[in-house]
Backbone as a ProteinNet text record, in pm:
[ID]
protein_1_A
[PRIMARY]
MNDLSDILSIIKLSCKKISNIIQNSNPLKLSKLSNEYNLSGDNAKKLDLMANIILTTNLSKCKHIKTIGSEEEPELINTDFKTAPYMICFDPLDGSSNIDVNITTGTIFAVYKYGEDNNIVNGNNIVMAGYCLYGGSTQLIVATDVVNIYQLDTDFKIIIENWTIPNKGTFYSINESNKHIWLDNRNNKFINKLITQKYSARWVGSLVADGHRTLIKGGFFSYPSNDNNIDGKIRLLYEAYPFAYIFKVAGGFSLHEKENISLLDINYPVDCHQKTPIILSSKYEFTIFTN
[TERTIARY]
3825.5	3728.2	3745	3727.8	3734.7	3597.9	3594.3	3472.1	3353.3	3371.4	3259.7	3216.2	3310.1	3273.7	3187.4	3222.2	3141.7	2999.3	2988.8	2857.3	2778	2845.4	2777	2727.5	2801.9	2758.3	2629	2617.2	2494.9	2378.6	2404.7	2300.5	2253.1	2346.5	2309.5	2221.6	2262	2185.3	2044.5	2035.8	1905.7	1818.3	1875.3	1797.8	1752.5	1834.7	1795.2	1670.7	1668.1	1553	1430.2	1447.5	1335.7	1280.7	1369.9	1328.3	1244.6	1288.2	1213.6	1074.4	1064.7	933.8	841.6	893.8	812.6	769.6	861.9	831.4	734.3	734	656.7	559.8	515.6	426.9	290.2	256.4	127.5	97.3	-24.1	-59	32.6	71.8	158.9	296.5	348	479.1	475.4	370.5	357.9	343	273.9	256.3	389.9	471.9	602.5	691	686.6	768.1	719.5	589	534.8	598.3	612.7	672.6	822.2	888.4	1033.6	1073	995.1	1032.1	940.4	868.1	785.3	683.4	627.5	521	386.7	287.5	155.3	48	-71.8	-185.5	-159.1	-205.3	-191.2	-45.9	43.4	183.9	243.3	189.9	242.1	219.9	133.7	104.4	180.5	254.5	322.2	466.2	491.7	623.5	730.1	691.3	790.8	840.8	752.2	794	879.5	845.6	929.3	1068.7	1074.3	1203.3	1285.8	1220	1289.1	1348.3	1271.2	1318.2	1435	1426.3	1535.3	1664.3	1658.1	1778.1	1831.5	1742.4	1785.6	1845.5	1780.6	1830.5	1968.2	1984	2110.9	2222.9	2193.8	2297.7	2337.9	2247.2	2279.5	2384.1	2406	2506.1	2643.2	2651.7	2777.5	2867.3	2987.8	3078.9	3128.5	3108.4	3155.2	3053.2	2932.5	2823.4	2790.6	2797.4	2767.9	2622.6	2566	2432.7	2353.7	2223.5	2133	2017.5	1986	1870.3	1779.2	1649.1	1552.4	1428.7	1367.1	1240.7	1135.3	1143.9	1042	1069	1178.9	1211.9	1204.1	1147	1131.3	1262.8	1363.4	1493	1604.7	1727.2	1842.7	1861.5	1911.8	1932.7	2082.6	2124	2263.3	2284.2	2385	2416.9	2504.9	2545.9	2635.2	2779.8	2807.3	2945.7	2971.1	2998.4	3001.6	3119.1	3224.9	3341.6	3351.1	3246.9	3247.2	3251.6	3307.6	3330.6	3215.7	3107.2	3007.6	2864.8	2786.6	2641.6	2581.8	2475	2403.2	2258.2	2205.9	2066.6	2000.1	1871.5	1805	1654.8	1599.5	1455.5	1433.2	1374.4	1368.3	1294.9	1185	1107.5	1042.8	1119	1069	962.3	850.9	742.1	652.1	654.8	580.2	429.5	378.6	234.6	191.3	288.6	257.1	269.2	296	313.8	190.4	72.7	-49.8	-73.9	-10.6	-25.2	103.5	193.6	311.9	403.9	419	510.3	645.1	752	886.7	902.9	961.4	994.8	1144.4	1194.2	1337.1	1379.3	1501.6	1566.3	1676.9	1678.8	1780.8	1867.4	1999.3	2086.5	2207.2	2266	2391.6	2470.9	2601.7	2693.1	2776.1	2770.2	2840.2	2957	3071.9	3186.8	3196.7	3203.3	3217	3353.4	3354.7	3479.9	3559.8	3675	3761.1	3693.3	3602.2	3528.3	3401.4	3389.8	3275.4	3144.4	3153.8	3036.5	3022.6	2903	2876.9	2830.8	2898.9	2874.7	2761.8	2768.3	2669	2682.5	2626.5	2630	2767.9	2863.9	3000.4	3069.4	3006.1	3058.1	3025	2944.3	2909.9	3033.4	3051.7	3160	3105.8	2978.2	2913.2	2762.9	2700.6	2555.6	2502.9	2373.9	2315.9	2168.2	2115	1975.2	1956.9	1860.2	1821.8	1686.4	1677.1	1558.1	1484.1	1361.4	1281.1	1181.8	1220.3	1136.1	1125.6	1130.6	1128	1244	1357.2	1469.1	1507.9	1583.7	1631.9	1774.5	1796.3	1928.8	1973.6	2103.4	2162.8	2264.7	2243.3	2333.8	2415.2	2547	2635.4	2738.7	2748.5	2845.8	2947.1	3074.9	3185.8	3272	3384.6	3459.9	3412.6	3336.6	3270	3130.7	3047.9	2913.8	2912.6	2881.4	2868	2723.2	2679	2542.2	2546	2475.7	2465.4	2324.7	2314	2182.9	2172.3	2053.8	2031.7	1993.2	2074.9	2039.8	2020.6	2111.6	2109.3	2174.2	2269.9	2332.4	2348.4	2393	2416.6	2549.6	2544.7	2664.6	2674.6	2794.8	2814.8	2784.8	2699.4	2670.9	2725.8	2746.9	2804.7	2899.4	3021.9	3120	3140.6	3164.6	3199.4	3096.7	2969.3	2862.8	2874.9	2854.8	2847.2	2716.4	2657.2	2529.6	2552.1	2463.3	2476.5	2474.3	2540.6	2545.7	2411.3	2325.9	2196.8	2094.3	1972.4	1865.6	1754.2	1645.1	1527.5	1401.2	1416.8	1301.8	1321.3	1209.7	1210.9	1106.9	1135	1046.6	1011	884.7	835.6	683.3	626.9	481.7	415.1	376.6	323.4	184.6	120.5	-7.8	9.3	134.1	163.4	214.9	211.2	278.1	225.2	98.7	42.1	77.1	140.8	176.1	326	408.2	553	601.7	697.3	747.9	865.6	930.9	1042.6	993.1	988.1	934.1	1017.1	1141	1224.8	1168.6	1093.7	1047.6	957.6	857	764.8	837	924.6	998.5	1088.8	1150.8	1242.4	1168.6	1056.7	980.4	928.7	882.2	836.8	949.7	1069	1183.8	1215.9	1208.5	1234.9	1130.4	1005.7	899	924.7	971.3	1002.9	1119	1201.2	1313.2	1276.2	1144.3	1091.1	1117.7	1137.7	1148.4	1011.2	1010.5	887.5	888.6	770.6	758.1	744.7	809.3	795.5	786.9	682.3	664.6	601.5	679.1	628.7	580.4	655.4	616.1	688.7	789	879.5	1020.7	1096.4	1228.6	1320	1316	1405.5	1376.4	1249	1214.4	1251.2	1209.2	1236.1	1383.4	1446.1	1588.2	1672.8	1636.5	1712	1702.1	1582.7	1567.4	1658.4	1659.9	1742.1	1890.7	1932.5	2072.6	2112.5	2024.3	2057.4	2041.6	1938.1	1906.6	1946.6	1984.8	2007.9	1876.5	1884.4	1763.9	1755.6	1634.2	1611.4	1501.5	1530.4	1430.6	1420.8	1297.5	1280.2	1153.7	1164.6	1045.6	1058.6	1002.6	1020.4	938.1	973.5	887.8	761.7	651	526.7	446.2	331.5	251.1	213.4	198.9	160.6	280.5	395.9	519.6	631.2	630.2	722.4	867.8	891.6	1028.4	1059.4	973.9	992.9	932.4	954.9	892.3	990.4	1111.2	1210.3	1294.5	1314.9	1393.7	1541.8	1605.2	1744.5	1840.5	1829.5	1933.1	1937.5	1821.8	1821.5	1758.8	1733.4	1686.1	1766.1	1764.6	1827	1980	2039.8	2185.9	2236.2	2177.9	2229.8	2223.7	2109.9	2098.7	2191.3	2208.6	2301.4	2443.5	2480.9	2614.6	2629.5	2530.1	2534.9	2550.4	2471	2477	2612.1	2666.9	2798.1	2905	2907.5	3007.1	2990.4	2865.2	2837.4	2856.1	2893.9	2915.2	2793.7	2692.4	2572.7	2573	2455.5	2445.3	2321.3	2330	2213.5	2206.6	2086.9	2069.3	1958.9	1984	1879.7	1828.9	1702.7	1651.7	1657.2	1639	1638.2	1779	1869.6	2007.4	2092.7	2046.5	2117	2257.3	2270.1	2395.3	2365.1	2470.8	2453.6	2384.7	2300.3	2234.6	2335.6	2451.8	2553.8	2608.4	2596.9	2650.2	2549.2	2426.2	2326.4	2365.5	2354.9	2396.9	2322.6	2393.1	2334.9	2209.3	2100.6	1973	1966.5	1892.1	1865.2	1769.8	1670.2	1572.1	1610.5	1620.6	1663.7	1565.2	1443.4	1343.3	1321	1416	1404	1384.6	1296.4	1264.6	1337.3	1341.9	1411	1352.7	1352.9	1331.1	1452.1	1434.4	1544.3	1544.6	1664.8	1687.1	1803.7	1785.4	1890.6	1895.7	2015.6	2020.3	2150.2	2140.5	2262.7	2309.9	2425	2493.3	2415.7	2363.6	2299.3	2178.9	2092	1971.5	2003.7	2105.9	2147.9	2195.8	2269	2321	2205.3	2103.2	1987.9	1914.3	1892.2	1815	1885.4	2015.3	2088.7	2135.2	2107.7	2149.6	2029.1
-127.5	-224.2	-240.3	-363.9	-381.4	-358.3	-368.5	-337	-419.4	-551.3	-638	-614.9	-581.5	-549.9	-424.5	-326.3	-204.3	-235.7	-317.4	-352.9	-432.8	-527.4	-608.5	-522.6	-422.7	-333.5	-262.3	-222.2	-156	-255	-378.3	-480.9	-509.1	-518.5	-541.6	-428.6	-306.3	-190.9	-192.7	-225.4	-228.1	-339.9	-457.5	-572	-552.3	-486.7	-455.4	-367.1	-267.8	-178.9	-253.8	-339.3	-417.5	-509.9	-572.4	-661.1	-585.1	-464.1	-383.9	-349.3	-322.1	-292.8	-413.6	-530.8	-652.5	-682.9	-667.8	-698.1	-597.9	-475.9	-370.2	-301	-371	-306.4	-279.7	-152.9	-108.4	25.1	75.4	197.3	316.2	334.7	447.8	432.2	310.5	283.6	303.9	250.8	264.1	410.1	485.9	628.1	701	671.5	735.9	696.8	569.4	523.1	580.1	602.7	662.1	797.2	877.1	1008.9	998.9	908	896.8	852.9	761.5	706.3	752	859.7	920.3	823.1	740.8	650.4	714	679.3	736.6	634.2	656.3	570.1	426	334.2	191.5	147.9	220.5	180.8	179.5	262.5	269	139.1	53.3	-72.6	-189.5	-164.6	-272.8	-281.8	-377.7	-388.7	-426	-496.2	-530.3	-405.7	-308.9	-184.5	-101.6	-103.6	-35.3	-96.5	-227.9	-296.1	-259.6	-251.7	-215.6	-75.1	17.1	155.4	165.2	93.9	95.4	44.8	-70.7	-129.2	-44.3	-1	76.7	210.3	277.6	406.7	392.8	294.1	277.3	230.8	134.5	77.8	171	257.8	350.7	453.5	467.3	561.4	496.2	367.1	293.4	310.6	358.1	389.2	265.2	148.7	24.6	-34.9	18.2	-42.4	41.6	-22.4	42.7	26.6	-92.4	-126.9	-196.3	-166.9	-228.7	-293.5	-417.2	-486.6	-533.6	-515.7	-553.5	-613.8	-705.3	-761.8	-653.3	-547.4	-442.7	-333.9	-344.5	-244.2	-306.4	-235.4	-293.3	-316.6	-235	-245.3	-230.2	-263.3	-238.7	-88.4	-49.6	91.2	120.3	222.6	265.5	369.8	350	447.9	558.2	649	756.9	711.3	588.7	539	451.2	516.6	449.2	353.5	370.4	282.4	183.8	175.5	82.6	-62.1	-152.6	-289.1	-388	-348.5	-448.1	-412.1	-516.6	-507	-583.5	-530.2	-603.5	-620.1	-740.2	-770.1	-833.3	-802.5	-853.4	-867.4	-959.8	-968.2	-906.4	-786.4	-713.5	-787.2	-855.4	-925.2	-1048.9	-1153.8	-1280.8	-1336	-1384.2	-1437.8	-1331.9	-1210.7	-1099.1	-1122.4	-1206.7	-1233.6	-1311.2	-1364.7	-1442.7	-1363.2	-1233.8	-1153.3	-1158.1	-1156	-1148.9	-1273.4	-1385.6	-1506.6	-1537.3	-1439.4	-1446.3	-1563	-1586.8	-1690.3	-1625.3	-1701.1	-1651.4	-1587.5	-1468.6	-1398.3	-1370.8	-1307.8	-1280.7	-1189.3	-1143.4	-1064.9	-1149.9	-1163.4	-1240.8	-1144.9	-1166.1	-1076.5	-1149.7	-1089.3	-1137.5	-1018.6	-1022.4	-920	-982.1	-921.2	-969.6	-876.6	-933.9	-852.5	-852.5	-733.4	-721.2	-774.2	-841.5	-891.1	-780.4	-816.9	-718.4	-650.9	-721.8	-665.9	-593.8	-574.7	-504.7	-581	-713.1	-798.9	-892.8	-945.8	-1054.2	-1173	-1285	-1401.4	-1488	-1515.4	-1602.7	-1590.3	-1686.5	-1681.5	-1696.5	-1742.2	-1755.4	-1620.9	-1513.2	-1378.7	-1332	-1409.6	-1372.3	-1382.2	-1281	-1281.7	-1284.3	-1253.3	-1262.7	-1275.8	-1363.8	-1380.8	-1418.3	-1398.6	-1434.8	-1402.7	-1422.4	-1387.7	-1357.5	-1271	-1241.2	-1304.3	-1379.3	-1456.3	-1386.8	-1342.5	-1276.3	-1377.4	-1442.4	-1546	-1526.2	-1637.8	-1629	-1545	-1554.2	-1462.4	-1413.1	-1306.2	-1256.5	-1303.2	-1381.5	-1434.5	-1391.2	-1368.6	-1329.4	-1434	-1496.7	-1599.8	-1537.4	-1541	-1473.8	-1573.1	-1584.8	-1672.3	-1589	-1607.1	-1554.3	-1675	-1692.2	-1816.7	-1923.4	-1881	-1971.8	-1917	-1997.2	-1952.6	-1924.9	-1801.8	-1763.9	-1726.5	-1754.8	-1725.3	-1623.8	-1512.6	-1405.9	-1406.7	-1357	-1338.8	-1197.4	-1137.6	-1000.5	-994.3	-921.5	-883.3	-732.8	-655.6	-512	-487.2	-574.4	-574.7	-720	-740.1	-875.8	-927.6	-1046.6	-1109.8	-1252.6	-1294.5	-1430.3	-1532.4	-1629.2	-1738.5	-1872.1	-1882.7	-2005.2	-1963.6	-2013.8	-1987.3	-2111.9	-2088.6	-2196	-2309	-2273.5	-2373.9	-2460.6	-2590.5	-2682.6	-2760.4	-2784	-2854.9	-3002.5	-3066.5	-3211	-3286.8	-3399.9	-3478.9	-3540.9	-3558.3	-3622.8	-3560.9	-3547.8	-3495.6	-3596.3	-3550.9	-3636.8	-3570.8	-3452.3	-3378.7	-3345.9	-3338.2	-3280.9	-3170.9	-3068.4	-2952	-2931.2	-2954.4	-2936.6	-2922.3	-2842.8	-2822.3	-2937.1	-3041	-3161.6	-3141.7	-3029.7	-3004	-2985.3	-2963.6	-2949.1	-3078.1	-3188.6	-3310.6	-3362.4	-3332.1	-3382.4	-3295.1	-3179.7	-3092	-3062	-3130.4	-3113	-3156.6	-3082.8	-3113.4	-3211	-3225.5	-3318.5	-3443	-3554.5	-3678.3	-3733.8	-3686.2	-3736.2	-3700.2	-3591.8	-3543.7	-3643.8	-3695.7	-3791.6	-3918.8	-3970.6	-4091.7	-4068	-3952	-3919	-3905.7	-3833.4	-3814.5	-3948.6	-4033.2	-4166.3	-4244.9	-4230.4	-4301	-4248.2	-4115	-4058	-4102	-4112.1	-4156.1	-4298.3	-4385.2	-4522.5	-4524.8	-4419.4	-4409.6	-4329.8	-4311.8	-4250.3	-4100.2	-4033.2	-3887.4	-3826.9	-3707	-3630.7	-3505.7	-3459.3	-3337.6	-3216.4	-3107.6	-2978.2	-2872.2	-2790.5	-2688.5	-2564.3	-2456.9	-2328.4	-2244.7	-2246.5	-2169.3	-2036.7	-2012.4	-1900.1	-1957.4	-1908.5	-1964.1	-1953.3	-1840.4	-1825.3	-1929.9	-1959.8	-2056.3	-2198.6	-2238.6	-2375.6	-2395.8	-2293.4	-2303.7	-2308.2	-2228.1	-2226	-2360.5	-2417.9	-2548.8	-2651.1	-2649	-2745	-2721.9	-2596.2	-2564.8	-2613.7	-2598.1	-2632.9	-2782.2	-2842.9	-2982.9	-3080.6	-3028.9	-3117.5	-3156.3	-3231.9	-3273.9	-3215.4	-3184.8	-3151.8	-3047.4	-2939.9	-2837.8	-2823.6	-2813.4	-2794.4	-2716.2	-2626.4	-2568.6	-2596.9	-2709.6	-2750.6	-2664.7	-2672	-2615.1	-2700.1	-2637.6	-2710.8	-2650	-2707.1	-2660.7	-2513.3	-2465.4	-2325.6	-2231.7	-2286.8	-2208.1	-2284.5	-2277.4	-2361.4	-2320.2	-2198	-2151.8	-2151.3	-2214.4	-2210.6	-2084.2	-2062.7	-1949	-1865.9	-1919.2	-1848.8	-1759.1	-1634.5	-1541.7	-1576.5	-1579.6	-1625.5	-1529.6	-1401	-1304.6	-1276.1	-1270.7	-1230.9	-1334.1	-1454.5	-1563	-1691.1	-1740	-1869.7	-1864.4	-1768.9	-1754	-1741.8	-1651	-1638	-1767.3	-1837.9	-1961.9	-2069.8	-2073.5	-2170.1	-2145.3	-2018.3	-1983.2	-2022.6	-1991.1	-2025.3	-2176	-2251.9	-2398	-2451.7	-2395.6	-2441.7	-2418.5	-2299.3	-2267.2	-2358.1	-2392.7	-2476.7	-2625.5	-2661.9	-2802.3	-2871.4	-2794.7	-2850.4	-2834.9	-2852	-2854.4	-2779.4	-2731.3	-2675	-2736.7	-2730.1	-2789.8	-2717.8	-2694.7	-2649.8	-2774.3	-2809.2	-2938.9	-2957.3	-2848.8	-2861.3	-2872.3	-2786.7	-2785.9	-2893.7	-2940.7	-3043.5	-2998.1	-2870	-2813.9	-2729	-2690.2	-2603	-2474.2	-2422.7	-2295	-2183.2	-2194	-2090.8	-2083.6	-2193.2	-2198.1	-2154.9	-2126.8	-2076.7	-1935.2	-1906.2	-1776.5	-1661.3	-1551.6	-1429.7	-1393.6	-1360.8	-1343.1	-1214.7	-1222.3	-1104.1	-1011.6	-1070.3	-997.3	-1010.8	-899.6	-906.8	-981.6	-1006	-1080	-1221.3	-1269.3	-1402.6	-1508.6	-1603.6	-1709.8	-1838.1	-1928.5	-2054.9	-2161.4	-2287.9	-2395.9	-2404	-2458.1	-2460.3	-2588.7	-2639.7	-2752.1	-2715.3	-2730.8	-2712.3	-2838.2	-2888.4	-3021.1	-3046	-3135.2	-3189.9	-3306.8	-3362.2	-3454.5	-3583.1	-3645.2	-3774.8	-3766.4	-3668.6	-3654.9	-3613	-3529.5	-3486.4	-3605.8	-3694.2	-3813.6	-3902.4	-3918.3	-3999.9	-3934.9	-3804.8	-3737.5	-3743	-3730.8	-3719.7	-3853.5	-3963.4	-4095.1	-4187.7
683.3	632.4	481.4	431.4	287.8	225.2	91	18.2	66.7	77.1	113.8	258.2	344.6	483.1	488.3	404.5	397.8	353.2	248.1	195.1	297.7	364.8	465.5	581.5	618.8	726.1	689.5	563.4	516.8	515.7	473.9	473.5	615.8	709.1	848.9	901.5	873.6	918.4	859.6	730.6	662.3	715.4	732.7	780.4	924.6	1003.1	1140.4	1140	1050.9	1043.3	992.3	891.5	839.8	948	1023.5	1132.2	1234.3	1266.8	1363.5	1312.2	1181.6	1123	1135.9	1102.3	1106.5	1249.9	1343.8	1483.4	1544.9	1492.4	1557.7	1463.1	1360.3	1263.5	1326.7	1333.7	1384.9	1317.2	1326.6	1253.1	1282.3	1409.1	1441.2	1377.5	1384.1	1325.8	1175.2	1112.7	968	928.4	1008.1	978.7	980.2	1081	1089.7	971.8	937.2	825.8	693.3	682	560.8	534.8	641.3	625.7	597.1	668	653	513.4	454.3	324.8	211.2	235.3	130.9	72.7	159.1	116.8	148	68.8	92	60.9	117.3	86.3	121.2	31.9	57.5	64.3	-6.7	-7.3	132.3	222.4	358.2	433.8	384.1	451.4	389.8	285.2	215.5	263.6	352.2	411.4	309.9	202.5	102.2	29.9	7.5	-55.4	39.4	167.1	265.7	268.6	270.9	273.4	151.1	36.9	-86.6	-77.5	-26.3	-15.3	82.6	193.3	291.1	227.8	163.2	103.8	-11.1	-99.4	-215.2	-173.6	-80.5	-32.6	31.6	117.3	187.6	95.8	8.9	-76.4	-190.2	-232.1	-341	-297.9	-168.4	-117	-100.8	-125.5	-105.8	-228.7	-206.5	-317.9	-390.7	-333.7	-396.2	-493.4	-496.5	-573.1	-696.1	-810	-937.4	-977.9	-949	-997.9	-888.8	-883.2	-786.8	-861.7	-823.3	-879.7	-767.9	-785.1	-681.7	-745.2	-672.7	-719.3	-737.5	-659.7	-662.1	-766	-839.7	-941.4	-1080.2	-1178.6	-1312.5	-1385.8	-1358.5	-1425.3	-1322.6	-1365.1	-1280.6	-1262	-1145.3	-1112.5	-1112.5	-1184.9	-1183.5	-1073.5	-990.2	-886.5	-945.4	-861.5	-905.5	-918.4	-874.8	-871.9	-994.9	-1106.6	-1237.2	-1253.8	-1175.7	-1186.8	-1069.7	-989	-874.8	-924.9	-846	-894.8	-876.9	-806.9	-769.2	-812	-834.8	-847.3	-730	-672.1	-567.7	-610.2	-592.4	-625.9	-504	-485.3	-365.8	-386.5	-309.7	-288.9	-151.2	-145.3	-18.1	92.8	56.3	159	97	88.5	36.7	130.5	73.3	154.5	213.4	156.4	215.9	217.6	128.7	128.4	252.3	327.4	447.2	576.6	565.3	686.4	775.6	713.7	794.1	878	843.4	923.5	1002.2	1009.2	1094.7	1060	930.4	883.3	850.2	867.7	845.2	707.7	706.4	583.7	583.7	477.7	475.3	362.3	370.8	266.3	205.7	73.4	2.7	-77.7	-79.4	-154.8	-212.5	-314.7	-370.6	-421.3	-398.8	-448.8	-560.9	-679.2	-797.7	-829.1	-864.5	-905.2	-1056.5	-1113.7	-1258.1	-1302.1	-1419.1	-1474.4	-1541.1	-1596.5	-1660.9	-1779.2	-1843.8	-1957.2	-1911.5	-1779.8	-1720.4	-1739.1	-1747.4	-1763.2	-1644.4	-1629.2	-1535.6	-1618	-1603.8	-1689.2	-1633.2	-1503.7	-1440	-1288.2	-1217.2	-1071.7	-1011.3	-1091.7	-1041.2	-1022	-1067.7	-1040.2	-898.1	-825.4	-687.9	-598	-515.1	-416.9	-273.6	-258.4	-127.5	-149.2	-74.3	-83.2	53.3	71.1	199.2	206.6	323.7	347.1	495.3	522.3	659.4	684.7	792.2	824.5	938.3	909.4	1012.3	1067.8	1175.2	1234.6	1383.8	1459.7	1604.6	1655	1587.4	1604.9	1466.5	1460.3	1331.8	1312.2	1207.7	1179	1040.2	1026.6	899	860	744.9	694.9	582.9	594.5	498.6	447.1	315.4	251.1	174.3	208.9	129.4	92.1	159	141.8	240.6	342.9	436.9	462.9	528.7	567.3	716.7	753.3	893.2	922.9	1044.2	1085.6	1199.1	1178.5	1277.5	1337.6	1458.4	1520.1	1574.3	1555.4	1598	1744.2	1820.7	1957.4	1951.2	2006.1	1976.5	1840.6	1804.8	1673.1	1630.5	1506.1	1457.6	1512.3	1574.8	1628.8	1575.7	1543	1491.1	1599.6	1564.6	1658.9	1607.9	1475.3	1417.6	1305.7	1311.4	1206.1	1120.4	992.4	898.5	899.8	880.7	877.2	752.6	769.9	656.6	664.5	549.9	544	573.9	650.3	671.9	539.4	533.2	409.7	374.9	475.5	454.3	548	500.1	583.8	602.1	661.2	679.8	624.6	563.5	510.1	362.9	291.5	156.9	152.1	72.5	61	-85.1	-115.7	-252	-244.2	-332.8	-333	-409.2	-333.6	-397.1	-457.2	-432.8	-498.1	-649.4	-692.1	-835.9	-898.6	-826.2	-870.9	-1004.8	-1037	-1162.5	-1283.2	-1257.3	-1369.3	-1375.5	-1292.9	-1302.5	-1439.9	-1494	-1627.7	-1625.2	-1511.4	-1498.8	-1426.2	-1497.9	-1441.3	-1326.2	-1313.9	-1204.8	-1067.9	-1059.4	-929	-859	-929.7	-867.7	-824.5	-910.1	-876.2	-755.1	-753.6	-644.7	-512.4	-512.1	-389.2	-336.3	-425.7	-383	-317.6	-372.8	-315.3	-175.5	-158	-26.1	76.1	31.4	122.3	171.4	81.2	122.9	221.4	222.2	315.4	441.4	462.3	584.2	595.4	482	485.5	511.9	569.8	591.5	504.8	467.1	386.5	478.2	439	505.5	396	399	294.7	354.6	362.6	410	293.5	184.9	67.8	54.7	140	117.7	108.4	10.9	-16.6	104.5	174.6	290	397.6	420.6	525	483.7	364.2	319.1	284.2	226.1	195.8	321.4	421.4	546.8	618.5	624.8	688.2	621.4	489	415.2	442	448.9	476.9	615.9	713.7	851.9	879.5	827.4	859	749.3	630.8	518	453.6	344.5	274.5	135.4	92	-49	-60	-135.1	-165.7	-317.3	-366.6	-509.7	-539	-638	-700	-849.5	-895.1	-1034.5	-1130.6	-1256.6	-1360	-1370.7	-1411.8	-1429.8	-1543.7	-1570.5	-1683.8	-1671.8	-1549.7	-1527.7	-1521.1	-1488.2	-1478.5	-1549.6	-1681.2	-1759.4	-1739.8	-1697.5	-1670.4	-1521.6	-1442	-1298.6	-1239.3	-1110.8	-1043.3	-961.1	-938	-856.8	-946.4	-904.7	-985	-975.8	-1091.9	-1098.4	-1029.7	-1059.2	-1021.9	-872.9	-807.4	-667	-574.1	-624.4	-537.6	-562.4	-685.8	-715.4	-710.9	-781.6	-775	-631	-548.8	-411.9	-331.3	-338.7	-262.1	-317.2	-448.1	-507	-456.9	-447.7	-398.1	-251.6	-170.5	-27.7	-9.4	-83.6	-71.2	-117.2	-222.9	-270.4	-164.6	-106.8	-4.7	117	149.4	266	238.4	115.6	82.6	25	-11.7	-72.8	-223.7	-283.1	-428.9	-475.9	-599.4	-668.1	-806.7	-866.8	-998.6	-1074.2	-1203	-1295.2	-1365.6	-1343.6	-1388.1	-1539.2	-1616.4	-1762.7	-1818.8	-1770.2	-1820.6	-1752.6	-1636.5	-1559.7	-1517.9	-1487.3	-1438.3	-1315.2	-1245.2	-1129.4	-1171.2	-1082.1	-1109.7	-1130.4	-1066.1	-1080.5	-1222.8	-1297.6	-1433.9	-1539.5	-1499.2	-1593.4	-1635.7	-1764.1	-1815.4	-1748.2	-1729.8	-1675.4	-1754.9	-1685.8	-1755.7	-1838.9	-1949	-2030.7	-1956.5	-1891.9	-1811.8	-1664.7	-1593	-1453.2	-1365.3	-1413.8	-1337.7	-1393.4	-1471.2	-1530.6	-1423.8	-1451.4	-1356.1	-1392.1	-1295.3	-1315.8	-1223.9	-1266.6	-1169.7	-1078.2	-959.2	-862.8	-782.7	-759.5	-668.3	-578.4	-447.2	-348.4	-263.3	-236.6	-175.2	-100.9	-5.1	52.1	-35.5	-2.7	-94.3	-120.2	-16.5	-31	-125.4	-100.8	-182	-325.3	-340.4	-474.4	-555.9	-491.7	-561	-607.5	-524.2	-562.2	-678.8	-672.9	-776.9	-912	-913.6	-1039.6	-1094.7	-1023	-1071.1	-1098
[MASK]
+++++++++++++++++++++++++++++++++++++++++++++++++++++++++++++++++++++++++++++++++++++++++++++++++++++++++++++++++++++++++++++++++++++++++++++++++++++++++++++++++++++++++++++++++++++++++++++++++++++++++++++++++++++++++++++++++++++++++++++++++++++++++++++++++++++++++++++++++++++++++++++++++++

């Protein structure tokens, strides 16, 4: 197995365990997991923290990984493998606030390869990215040189190889309750144009759910900057970069509304939790928005 295959195997194992927790979360299960992962008190009920511990514990043992970044950790974590070639960053359980209403959640990740100077410049350092979708079924979407889709049965098995995003969709995903405070005026004009073309709105409010729909069906997803979130709300390192990479490999597009360039070209963040506005799109909608 090569380096990325080793890392992917660990991600599959971790996501399988997280999926089982979500599917079978009950007091007895949580109690057992509390002991296994040294959780106590209220923390034993927080599935996002459990997911973080599972991923961090498993990936920190991988000899190919030098650095780990997580939404649940204040800083990047250095492993014992100081000369390893990769950094991995992840959102352990995106959409975790929606668990109580049984809405789709997911794990988002990206593997970055350090350059010759031992630096990471931007999202173009990604060599593998993906997300695991915990919904009606558990699916794992993995982008390397192509996008493959796996589905969990007893193990993850490929169900679709070399997925490409449709050139045009029929849905747009954006939180229109913020329409009066968006900082980029293009958004309102663009949405109005899509409405005249008979598009429908779909908004779940978790990146994995709305991003996955857009990847599979085509269309447009955006979380723009607004008066309350002038830098956007999506984390660059472990949410925006990974989805931008997945969309690029699948033939789609990403955009940073302020810089007007691909999210992958935005400079590596000073703060590992740096936020960004985000646009993910298929070709037709991207062309309309940018022209």
